[in-house]
C-alpha positions as CSV (number, residue, x, y, z in Angstrom):
1,M,-53.5,-11.2,-40.5
2,T,-54.2,-7.8,-41.7
3,S,-53.7,-6.7,-45.3
4,A,-50.8,-4.3,-44.4
5,V,-48.8,-7.2,-43.1
6,Y,-49.5,-9.3,-46.2
7,D,-48.4,-6.3,-48.4
8,K,-45.1,-6.1,-46.5
9,I,-44.4,-9.8,-46.9
10,K,-45.2,-9.6,-50.6
11,K,-42.8,-6.6,-51.1
12,M,-40.1,-8.5,-49.3
13,K,-40.5,-11.5,-51.5
14,N,-40.4,-9.4,-54.7
15,K,-37.0,-7.7,-53.8
16,P,-34.0,-8.8,-55.9
17,Y,-31.5,-11.2,-54.3
18,A,-29.4,-9.4,-51.6
19,Q,-25.8,-10.5,-51.0
20,S,-25.2,-12.3,-47.7
21,G,-21.8,-13.5,-46.4
22,F,-18.3,-12.5,-47.5
23,T,-16.6,-12.8,-50.8
24,L,-13.3,-14.8,-51.1
25,V,-11.3,-11.5,-51.6
26,E,-12.7,-10.1,-48.4
27,M,-11.9,-13.2,-46.5
28,V,-8.3,-13.2,-47.8
29,V,-7.8,-9.5,-46.8
30,V,-9.0,-10.2,-43.3
31,I,-6.7,-13.2,-42.9
32,L,-3.7,-11.2,-44.1
33,I,-4.5,-8.4,-41.7
34,L,-4.8,-10.8,-38.8
35,S,-1.6,-12.6,-39.8
36,A,0.3,-9.3,-39.8
37,L,-1.0,-8.5,-36.3
38,A,-0.1,-11.9,-35.0
39,I,3.5,-11.7,-36.4
40,T,3.9,-8.3,-34.8
41,A,2.6,-9.5,-31.4
42,Y,4.7,-12.6,-31.5
43,A,7.9,-10.6,-32.2
44,R,7.2,-8.5,-29.1
45,I,6.3,-11.4,-26.8
46,A,9.1,-13.7,-28.0
47,H,11.8,-11.6,-26.3
48,I,9.9,-10.5,-23.2
49,D,11.9,-12.7,-20.9
50,V,15.2,-11.2,-22.2
51,H,13.8,-7.7,-21.7
52,A,12.7,-8.6,-18.2
53,R,16.2,-9.9,-17.2
54,Q,17.8,-6.7,-18.7
55,A,15.4,-4.6,-16.7
56,S,16.2,-6.6,-13.6
57,L,19.9,-6.0,-14.1
58,Q,19.3,-2.2,-14.6
59,S,17.3,-2.1,-11.5
60,F,19.9,-3.9,-9.5
61,K,22.6,-1.5,-10.8
62,A,20.5,1.5,-9.6
63,T,20.2,-0.2,-6.2
64,V,23.9,-0.9,-5.9
65,V,24.8,2.7,-6.8
66,S,22.4,4.2,-4.4
67,V,23.4,1.8,-1.5
68,A,27.1,2.5,-2.1
69,T,26.5,6.2,-2.2
70,M,24.4,6.2,1.0
71,A,27.0,4.1,2.7
72,K,29.7,6.5,1.6
73,G,27.7,9.3,3.2
74,V,27.6,7.4,6.5
75,C,31.3,6.7,6.2
76,M,32.0,10.4,5.7
77,S,30.0,11.4,8.7
78,D,31.7,8.8,11.0
79,P,35.0,10.0,12.5
80,Q,36.4,6.4,12.5
81,C,35.8,6.2,8.7
82,A,37.9,9.1,7.6
83,G,38.2,10.2,4.0
84,N,40.4,8.2,1.5
85,Q,42.1,5.7,3.8
86,P,42.7,2.4,2.1
87,T,40.6,0.6,4.7
88,S,38.3,1.9,7.4
89,S,34.9,0.9,8.9
90,A,31.6,2.3,10.1
91,A,28.6,0.9,11.8
92,I,25.5,0.8,9.5
93,E,22.3,-0.7,11.0
94,G,24.2,-2.6,13.6
95,N,26.7,-4.1,11.1
96,T,30.3,-3.2,10.8
97,I,30.9,-2.4,7.2
98,Y,34.5,-2.1,5.8
99,F,35.3,0.7,3.3
100,S,37.9,1.2,0.7
101,H,38.5,4.8,-0.3
102,G,35.1,5.8,1.1
103,Y,33.0,3.1,-0.6
104,P,31.9,-0.2,0.9
105,M,34.2,-3.1,0.0
106,G,33.2,-5.3,-2.8
107,W,33.8,-8.7,-1.5
108,R,36.4,-9.7,1.1
109,G,35.5,-8.4,4.5
110,N,35.5,-11.3,6.9
111,E,35.7,-14.9,6.1
112,D,31.9,-15.2,5.8
113,G,31.6,-12.1,3.6
114,T,30.2,-9.9,6.3
115,G,31.4,-6.3,6.4
116,T,31.0,-5.8,2.6
117,L,28.6,-4.3,0.2
118,Q,26.9,-7.7,0.0
119,Q,25.7,-7.2,3.6
120,L,23.9,-4.0,2.7
121,L,22.1,-5.4,-0.4
122,E,19.0,-7.6,-0.9
123,V,20.5,-9.5,-3.9
124,G,17.4,-11.5,-4.8
125,N,18.1,-13.5,-8.0
126,F,21.8,-12.4,-8.1
127,S,24.7,-14.5,-6.9
128,V,28.1,-12.9,-6.1
129,Q,31.3,-14.5,-7.4
130,P,32.7,-15.9,-4.2
131,S,36.4,-16.2,-5.1
132,L,37.5,-12.6,-5.9
133,S,40.9,-11.7,-4.5
134,D,40.3,-8.0,-4.6
135,N,38.6,-6.2,-1.8
136,N,37.6,-3.4,-4.2
137,R,35.6,-5.7,-6.6
138,A,32.5,-7.8,-6.7
139,I,30.7,-9.4,-9.6
140,Y,27.0,-10.3,-9.4
141,Y,25.5,-12.8,-11.9
142,L,21.8,-13.0,-12.7
143,Q,20.6,-16.5,-12.0
144,G,18.5,-18.0,-14.8
145,A,20.2,-16.0,-17.6
146,R,20.9,-17.6,-20.9
147,D,24.6,-16.9,-20.4
148,A,25.3,-15.9,-16.8
149,S,28.9,-14.9,-17.7
150,R,27.5,-12.2,-19.9
151,C,24.5,-11.1,-17.7
152,K,26.3,-9.5,-14.8
153,L,27.0,-6.5,-12.8
154,E,30.6,-5.5,-11.9
155,Y,31.3,-3.3,-8.8
156,T,34.7,-1.8,-8.7
157,I,36.3,0.8,-6.5
158,S,39.1,2.6,-8.3
159,T,42.0,3.2,-5.9
160,S,43.7,5.7,-8.2
161,T,40.8,8.1,-8.7
162,S,38.9,7.2,-5.5
163,G,35.8,6.6,-7.6
164,L,33.2,3.9,-8.0
165,T,32.4,2.1,-11.2
166,V,29.3,0.0,-11.5
167,S,28.9,-1.5,-14.9
168,I,26.6,-4.1,-16.4
169,D,26.9,-6.6,-19.3
170,D,23.5,-7.6,-20.5
171,S,24.5,-9.2,-23.8
172,G,23.8,-12.7,-22.4
173,C,20.5,-12.1,-20.6
């Protein structure tokens, strides 16, 4: 080897001891920071299923409102489905849909449920309460909710004001 290389090696050996690794304080600080990040991430991820069910319920509400509003438009344009009659019908996509005060009925159309709002919807993970006695109502429950009785959508046609109310209860999702 050349003398320049020997000189470099000699200088390196004569340097004072340089610190290598981490001190205990540095390690504790890093662990605390990582712990805080993990707790924050867990808090957000722990309730992601609840937030997903609530979002599903909100989305279903928007679908129900838009389908009922579009059906009302079809009813208004059909001469057989005039205005605010207590019951009337119109043909939508080859199906006879029954209306109450201009909106598709909530539940009781025919024995098998045809002719109602249910026939116009793709309900997916929702199940309708089958035993409603009122034509102007329907209650949809989200399947798989923690408490299905408190994770629901209620569809109600008001006969006094001729309006539609679609409300949700997501406290049990």
